[in-house]
Structure formats: C-alpha cells, structure tokens
matplotlib code that plots the C-alpha trace (Angstrom):
import matplotlib.pyplot as plt

x = [58.4, 61.2, 64.2, 63.5, 63.9, 66.6, 68.4, 67.4, 69.1, 72.1, 72.6, 71.3, 74.4, 76.6, 76.2, 76.6, 79.7, 81.3, 80.4, 81.8, 85.4, 85.0, 85.0, 87.8, 89.8, 88.9, 89.8, 93.7, 93.9, 92.4, 91.6, 91.8, 94.8, 96.2, 97.4, 98.8, 98.9, 101.5, 101.9, 105.0, 105.4, 108.8, 109.1, 106.0, 106.7, 104.1, 101.6, 98.4, 95.3, 92.2, 91.9, 93.5, 91.9, 94.1, 93.4, 94.6, 94.4, 94.2, 97.2, 94.9, 92.3, 88.7, 87.3, 90.5, 89.6, 89.3, 90.2, 89.7, 91.6, 90.7, 94.2, 97.0, 99.6, 97.4, 95.9, 94.9, 93.1, 91.3, 92.5, 91.9, 95.2, 96.7, 98.9, 97.9, 99.1, 98.7, 97.9, 97.4, 96.1, 94.3, 90.2, 89.5, 89.4, 86.6, 86.3, 88.7, 87.6, 88.7, 88.8, 89.8, 90.0, 89.7, 93.9, 97.1, 98.6, 95.7, 93.8, 93.4, 92.9, 91.4, 89.0, 85.1, 84.9, 83.5, 82.9, 85.4, 85.2, 83.1, 84.7, 83.0, 79.4, 78.7, 79.3, 75.9, 76.7, 75.5, 79.0, 77.9, 80.7, 82.9, 86.9, 89.2, 93.3, 93.7, 94.6, 93.1, 89.1, 88.5, 90.5, 87.8, 87.9, 88.6, 88.7, 92.4, 93.0, 93.3, 96.7, 96.9, 99.6, 100.3, 102.1, 102.2, 103.3, 104.1, 103.5, 102.5, 102.5, 99.6, 100.1, 97.4, 98.3, 100.9, 98.6, 99.2, 101.8, 102.9, 102.9, 104.5, 103.7, 105.9, 103.2, 104.5, 102.8, 101.3, 100.2, 102.6, 101.3, 102.0, 101.5, 100.5, 101.9, 101.3, 102.9, 102.4, 98.6, 96.8, 93.2, 92.4, 90.4, 87.6, 87.6, 84.5, 84.9, 88.6, 89.5, 92.0, 92.4, 95.6, 95.5, 97.0, 98.1, 97.8, 94.3, 95.1, 97.5, 98.7, 99.4, 99.8, 102.7, 104.5, 103.5, 104.6, 103.0, 100.7, 97.6, 97.4, 94.5, 95.3, 92.6, 92.1, 92.2, 90.7, 91.1, 89.9, 92.8, 92.8, 93.8, 97.0, 95.3, 97.3, 95.5, 98.5, 99.0, 97.0, 98.3, 96.5, 97.4, 96.6, 97.0, 98.0, 98.9, 101.9, 102.5, 104.1, 107.1, 106.3, 107.1, 103.7, 102.0, 101.3, 100.0, 98.2, 97.4, 94.0, 93.1, 89.6, 88.2, 84.6, 85.0, 82.7, 81.0, 80.3, 82.9, 84.8, 88.3, 90.9, 94.1, 96.5, 100.0, 102.2, 104.0, 105.2, 108.7, 108.6, 106.5, 108.7, 112.0, 110.9, 113.7, 111.4, 108.6, 106.7, 106.5, 106.1, 105.9, 104.9, 105.9, 104.9, 104.9, 101.2, 97.9, 97.4, 93.5, 91.9, 89.6, 85.9, 83.7, 82.0, 79.4, 77.5, 75.2, 78.0, 79.5, 78.1, 76.9, 76.7, 79.3, 78.8, 81.7, 85.1, 87.9, 91.1, 94.6, 97.9, 100.1, 104.3, 106.0, 110.0, 112.0]
y = [80.9, 80.3, 82.4, 79.8, 76.8, 77.2, 78.9, 75.7, 73.3, 74.9, 74.3, 70.8, 70.2, 72.3, 69.7, 66.9, 68.0, 68.9, 65.1, 63.3, 65.7, 64.3, 60.7, 61.3, 62.4, 59.7, 57.2, 58.7, 58.8, 56.1, 56.1, 52.3, 50.3, 46.4, 45.3, 42.0, 41.0, 38.2, 36.5, 34.9, 32.2, 32.0, 33.2, 30.5, 27.5, 25.4, 27.5, 27.5, 29.7, 29.1, 32.3, 35.8, 39.4, 42.9, 46.6, 49.7, 52.5, 55.8, 58.4, 61.2, 59.5, 58.1, 54.3, 51.3, 49.6, 45.8, 43.0, 39.3, 36.2, 32.8, 31.8, 32.2, 32.9, 35.9, 37.3, 40.1, 43.4, 46.5, 49.8, 53.3, 54.9, 56.8, 56.4, 53.5, 51.6, 48.2, 45.2, 41.9, 38.8, 35.5, 35.8, 31.9, 32.4, 32.4, 33.9, 36.6, 40.2, 43.9, 47.1, 50.9, 49.6, 53.0, 53.5, 50.7, 51.9, 51.6, 47.9, 45.9, 41.8, 40.2, 37.8, 37.4, 37.2, 33.9, 32.4, 31.4, 27.6, 27.1, 23.4, 22.5, 23.2, 19.3, 18.5, 19.4, 21.4, 25.3, 27.1, 30.7, 32.9, 31.1, 32.1, 34.1, 34.4, 37.0, 40.2, 39.3, 39.5, 42.8, 41.2, 40.1, 36.5, 36.3, 32.9, 32.1, 32.9, 30.6, 30.7, 34.0, 35.8, 39.3, 41.5, 45.6, 47.7, 51.7, 52.8, 51.5, 54.3, 53.4, 56.0, 57.4, 55.8, 53.3, 50.3, 47.8, 47.6, 44.4, 44.3, 41.2, 40.5, 38.1, 37.2, 35.7, 34.2, 36.4, 33.9, 32.2, 28.1, 27.3, 23.9, 22.7, 19.8, 18.4, 15.8, 13.7, 14.6, 12.5, 11.4, 12.3, 9.0, 10.7, 14.5, 14.3, 17.7, 19.7, 23.2, 26.0, 28.8, 31.6, 35.0, 38.7, 37.8, 39.9, 40.9, 41.5, 42.4, 45.1, 43.6, 47.2, 47.9, 44.2, 40.6, 41.3, 44.1, 44.0, 46.0, 47.1, 44.9, 41.8, 39.5, 35.5, 33.0, 30.0, 26.6, 22.6, 19.9, 16.1, 13.3, 11.2, 7.5, 6.2, 9.2, 10.5, 13.5, 16.3, 18.1, 21.5, 23.7, 27.0, 30.1, 33.6, 37.3, 37.1, 38.4, 41.6, 40.8, 43.2, 42.6, 44.1, 41.3, 38.3, 35.0, 33.0, 29.5, 28.0, 24.4, 23.8, 20.5, 19.0, 15.9, 12.7, 13.9, 17.3, 19.0, 22.3, 22.8, 25.5, 25.1, 28.6, 27.7, 31.8, 30.7, 34.4, 33.8, 29.8, 32.7, 35.3, 33.5, 30.9, 30.2, 29.9, 33.2, 31.1, 28.3, 28.1, 24.8, 25.1, 22.1, 21.4, 19.1, 17.8, 18.8, 17.8, 16.5, 14.8, 12.0, 12.4, 12.8, 9.5, 8.3, 4.9, 6.0, 6.7, 9.9, 12.9, 16.2, 18.9, 20.6, 23.7, 26.0, 26.6, 25.5, 26.9, 25.6, 27.5, 25.3, 26.4, 25.8, 25.1, 27.1]
z = [111.0, 108.1, 109.3, 112.5, 110.4, 108.7, 111.8, 113.7, 110.7, 110.9, 114.6, 113.7, 111.1, 113.2, 116.1, 113.7, 112.1, 114.9, 116.5, 113.6, 113.9, 118.4, 116.8, 114.3, 116.7, 119.5, 116.8, 116.2, 120.2, 121.5, 125.3, 126.0, 125.2, 125.8, 128.8, 129.1, 132.4, 133.6, 136.9, 137.6, 140.2, 140.8, 144.3, 144.9, 143.3, 143.5, 144.2, 141.3, 142.9, 141.4, 140.5, 140.5, 141.0, 139.9, 141.1, 138.9, 141.3, 139.1, 139.9, 139.8, 141.8, 141.9, 142.0, 141.3, 138.7, 138.9, 136.2, 136.9, 135.5, 135.6, 135.2, 137.4, 134.4, 134.2, 130.5, 128.3, 129.4, 128.3, 130.1, 129.9, 129.3, 132.4, 135.4, 137.6, 141.5, 141.1, 144.0, 143.0, 145.3, 144.2, 144.6, 145.0, 149.1, 151.2, 155.3, 153.2, 153.0, 152.3, 153.7, 152.7, 149.2, 147.9, 147.7, 146.8, 150.3, 152.9, 151.0, 153.9, 153.4, 156.8, 158.1, 159.0, 162.8, 164.2, 167.8, 170.3, 170.1, 166.7, 167.0, 170.2, 168.9, 167.7, 172.1, 172.2, 175.0, 175.9, 176.6, 178.5, 179.5, 177.8, 179.3, 176.9, 177.3, 179.7, 178.4, 175.3, 176.3, 174.2, 170.8, 168.1, 167.0, 163.4, 161.6, 160.3, 156.7, 153.6, 151.7, 149.6, 147.6, 146.7, 144.1, 144.1, 141.0, 142.6, 139.0, 135.2, 132.1, 129.9, 127.4, 124.7, 121.2, 122.7, 121.8, 124.0, 127.1, 129.5, 133.2, 135.1, 139.1, 141.3, 143.9, 147.2, 150.3, 152.5, 155.4, 158.3, 159.4, 162.8, 164.1, 167.6, 169.7, 173.2, 174.2, 177.4, 178.2, 180.5, 180.1, 176.9, 176.6, 178.9, 176.5, 174.7, 173.0, 172.5, 170.7, 170.9, 170.1, 170.4, 171.1, 169.9, 166.7, 163.7, 162.2, 158.8, 156.5, 153.9, 150.6, 148.9, 151.0, 150.9, 151.6, 154.8, 156.4, 158.9, 160.8, 163.9, 164.8, 167.1, 167.7, 168.8, 166.1, 166.8, 165.3, 165.4, 167.7, 167.3, 169.7, 168.7, 168.6, 171.6, 173.0, 174.6, 171.8, 171.2, 167.4, 166.2, 162.6, 161.7, 159.5, 160.6, 158.7, 161.7, 164.6, 166.2, 168.3, 170.8, 174.7, 175.1, 173.3, 174.6, 173.1, 174.7, 173.6, 174.9, 175.0, 175.6, 176.9, 177.8, 179.7, 179.9, 182.6, 180.9, 183.2, 181.2, 181.2, 180.2, 180.1, 179.1, 177.7, 177.3, 173.6, 173.4, 173.2, 171.0, 168.7, 168.4, 168.4, 165.9, 163.5, 160.4, 161.1, 157.9, 159.4, 162.8, 165.5, 169.0, 170.9, 174.6, 177.5, 179.1, 179.1, 183.0, 182.1, 185.2, 185.1, 185.2, 188.5, 188.7, 191.3, 192.0, 189.1, 186.5, 185.3, 187.3, 184.7, 187.2, 186.8, 184.8, 185.5, 183.7, 185.2, 185.0, 184.3, 183.8, 182.2, 182.7, 180.1, 179.7, 177.3]

ax = plt.figure().add_subplot(projection="3d")
ax.plot(x, y, z, "-o")
ax.set_aspect("equal")
plt.show()
C-alpha cells in the first residue's frame, strides 16, 4: 500500500512539472497576436457604414473567424497566429444574408426572397395569379440589396512571436443603382396602386473574388414607383448586384397598375439593350416613353369593379 502511495505521488509531481514546462513554452511563443485592422475609404469617398465585419479563413482549413467593428475605420483584435485569407464587408444591412461562407472564394452575399408586388399590398385587393415577365416565370423574387462595400486579401501571415501586425483594406461599392423614368403616361389620375419589377438580374455576388463578381443565379427584383405631381411621369429606383450581359439574358421591366374600377393592367418593356449598353454600369438610367393606361370602365352607378383578370400590354421602346 505504501509503495502504491509513493508511486501515485511521483506521477502527480511529474504531471505538475510537465504542465509548468508547457505553460513556459506558451509564454515564450504566444499563439495569439495583436492585429491592427485599417479600413481605408479612398476608393469609396463619402462612405460611412455603421459597422464592418472581417472574416479570416485559415489557410490550413477550419472554420473562418469573424470579427465585428463598430467603427468603419477599423480597430485592434487578437488573432491566433497562422496564415489566413481575408474578406471584409459592412454589416449594417437588413434583408441581406450569406451562403457558402466556409471559404473566401465561395462566400456569397444575397438577399431574402419576397413577393412580386410588395408595394401593392396596401391597395386592399386580392392578387391571384400575378403575371411574371415572359421567360422569367421560374426566377426567384428577391429583395433589392442595400449598399455593400467590400474588399479581400489573398494572404495574411501572422507569425508566432511577432507580437503585432497590421492589415489595410480598401472597400469599394459592390451594388449598382438603377433609376426608371416613364414619360407621357396616360390617365394616371385613375390609378389606385402601382408597382414594378425587373427580371433576370444577378441574385448575388462573391466579394471574396472581387466587388463586381456575380453569382449565376438570376432573380426578379420588385421595387416601388411614384407618380409625378402633374400625373404624367412615373419614376422609380432600386439597387442591384448587377447583371450578366448575355444575349440570352433578357431584362423585362413590368409595371403593374390597379385602376379605380379595380381593373388590373400590366405593361412590359424589354429594357435589355438599355441596361447592357449603359455608359455607367454603376448608375443606370432607364428612360421610357408612354404608359398607355386606359380610363376606368364606368356605368350609371359609377365605377364597375367587376374586372378581375390581369390585362397584358407590351410596349415597344425606341433605342
């Protein structure tokens, strides 16, 4: 029994001694270090997002590390030593979500799904069998993105024992602005609700490969429109990740209207060439002529609310 006690005591002392040696080794060669992260906004003057996210992807695999910054200027973080790829983007957004986030090259930014006519829900009308642009019937209907700024780094090396390091990112805007203007619109005074959508826009982007690298998914984006005070012009605007300038990728602008007699009309414009040939890809203005709305159907009792089906009008545009 005495020998067993002495044997256990020796084993305990050996374990404590080994543990102390291990701690001394860690103190001599720390496994974490200080990293100063700087966001330089020289490529996006005037941008001031409310918060920024930094993702570090270990070169030897493993889950990415995420750090959040309340300041768009950056800050200091503690990071395990090693070699990383990196991606930064602003995180002060709503309706945005991320997919395939395990690697920098697959990290995707996209938006939530929505309904084709969110702007018409206030009209109090039941919308069934809502028409879609021809050729885009199966596209996902997605929210337009908010402003996103991003940048990436292919390699950041944090050597053990170095103490501290710094890295600078240069975020750029990663979404495009689109404005719509339809002049010489008729009978707008009879419109009780109006909305619009555009088809076959990019469903997301890959910020870990570049601020303008798009995903393959094509989506339809709904957006709100307004009527001018003199009731002759319809205007609207939305943001998008961009588009793919393919001959097979047609962009159809659809304007949905409900008149005072509850009749429903939708007007389709093929704006492909306008979108693809815009001189400024980041700021695209689509100018159209004519929205030939009819006058509501009336009888002796006033407006007739019996028209339930959507009436389709395709409007030719001149280039």
